[in-house]
N, C-alpha and C positions, 0 to 999 in steps of 0.2 A: 580262203581266197574269195575276194569279192566278185560279184557278177561283172563289175566294170573291168577288173583286171583280166577276166576271161575274154571279154570283148576286146581289150587292148592287145592281147596276144595274137589275135587274128588279123590285126591291121599292120600296115607297113611301119617301119621304124619312126618316121616323122609323124605319122598319125598317132602312134603310141604316146609320144611326148605331148602332143596337143590334147589328146583325149584325157590323159592323166592330169594335165594342167586344168582342163575344164572341170574335171570331177575331183580335184584336190587329192589325187592319189600319189603315192610315192613312185618315182621312176628311178630305177637303180643307176642309170648312167648320169644322173644330174649331180653336179657338185652342190655344195651348200648354196642355195640361191639367195640373192640379195632380197631385201624387203620390197624392192620395187617390182619384183616379178612374182608376187604371191599368186597362188592359184585362185581362180574364180570361186568365190564362196557361194555355194548353193544351199547353205543351211536355211532352214525355215520352210517356206512353201516352194518346194522344188518343182511342183507342177506349173508354176508361173513362168519358168524359164523355157522359152522356145528358142529356135535358132536365131531369130533377130536379136533377142536380148543377149544371148551368149556371144554372138558375133560382135555386138557393140561393146560388151564388157572386155572381150579379148582385144579389140582395137584400142580401147582406152588404156589397156595395160601394155600396149606396145607389141603384142603378139601378132605376127603376120599370118592371117588366115582369111580366106575368102568366105563370102556368105554361103556359097554352095558347099564348101568343105565343112563348115559348122553344121549345116543342115544334114549332110550325109552322116557325119559322126553321130549326131543325135539319133538319126534313123537307124544306124547300125546298132546302137545301144538299145534301141527299142523305147526311147524316151520321147514323149510328146507333151507339149504344153497343154494344160487344161484350160479350155476356153470358158468364158463367162456365159452363163445361160441367160436367155432373155427373160425379163420379169413377166410373170403370168398373173393376171388379175383373177382373184378367186371370189370376189364379191359380186353377186348378181343383184343389181339394183332395179332391174326391169321386171321383177316378178309381180304377180297379182295378189300375193298373200298380204293379209292385214299386218300392219306394223303396230306393235304394242306401245302403250304410253310408258314414259319413264316414271314409274311410281316411286323409285328410290330417291331421285333428285339429289344424288351424291351424298346422302345422309348415311354414312357407313357405321355410325355408332348405334348399336342395337342393345336394348335392355333385357330382352328375354331370349332364351335359346329356341332354335327351330322356328323363328318367325320370319327371318329374311335369308334367302339364299341368293347367291350370285354365281355366275358361271363364265367360262371363257373357253375358247377353242384355240389351240395352237397346233402348228405342224412342225414335225421334226424330220430332217433329211437323213435318210438311211441309205445303205448301199442298194437296196432293192427298190427304192422310191421314197415317197413321202408317207409318214405315219402321222395320222391326225389324233390328237389327244383332246378330249372334252372333259372339263372339270367343273364340279359344283362345290362351292365353298359356303359353309354356314358362317354368317358374319358375326354372330355372338362369340363363338369360340375360335373363329378364324381357322377352322380345320376343314380339310377336304372330306366331304361326306359322300361323294360319288365321282366316278370317273369312268371313261370308256375310251378304247382305242380302236382304230380301224384304218385300213389303207385308202378309204374313200370318205369324204365329208358328206354324209347323208343324214336324213332325218333319224334313221335308226341309231346312229351314233349318239345323238342327243337324247333319244328315248331311252337307250340303255343307260346312259349317264344319269338321267333323272330317276330311272327305276331303281338303280343302286342307291341313290341318295334317299329315295322314299322308303325303301325297306330297311335301310340302316337307321333311319329316324325312329322307327317303331321300337 
């Protein structure tokens, strides 16, 4: 038995039909429905559907339901739309640290091993927050020779990354 059906059983008869229509559930009292009254398809990113989008979809399909009713049904089911987070700039361009010259000049073809390393930092969204991954790549073999992970992007992340690459090189 799905969690949606449990929630439907607690609502009135009319609410059960509407809730089941919203969540594409089988409702025992419905005869075979025509193709014009298909349930709202929430497949994919279900977190993107809040009450305004559900209400507009129901209205487009000819189902009579008010905005407040759609909002309450989603609230009863414990479903909320996932909002978009504001973009956060992570680059600090106002520091007083020296900026190194570009010695590589986009020349990625290397003739000897362990002569040129390049690196990058990326961040991965996890349930607990962001995970930062720093990687050092040896350009001759195109292999990762060092990496480090941390929950904060600090100097120690890069130092650990380079330390691993240095000791692996020997």
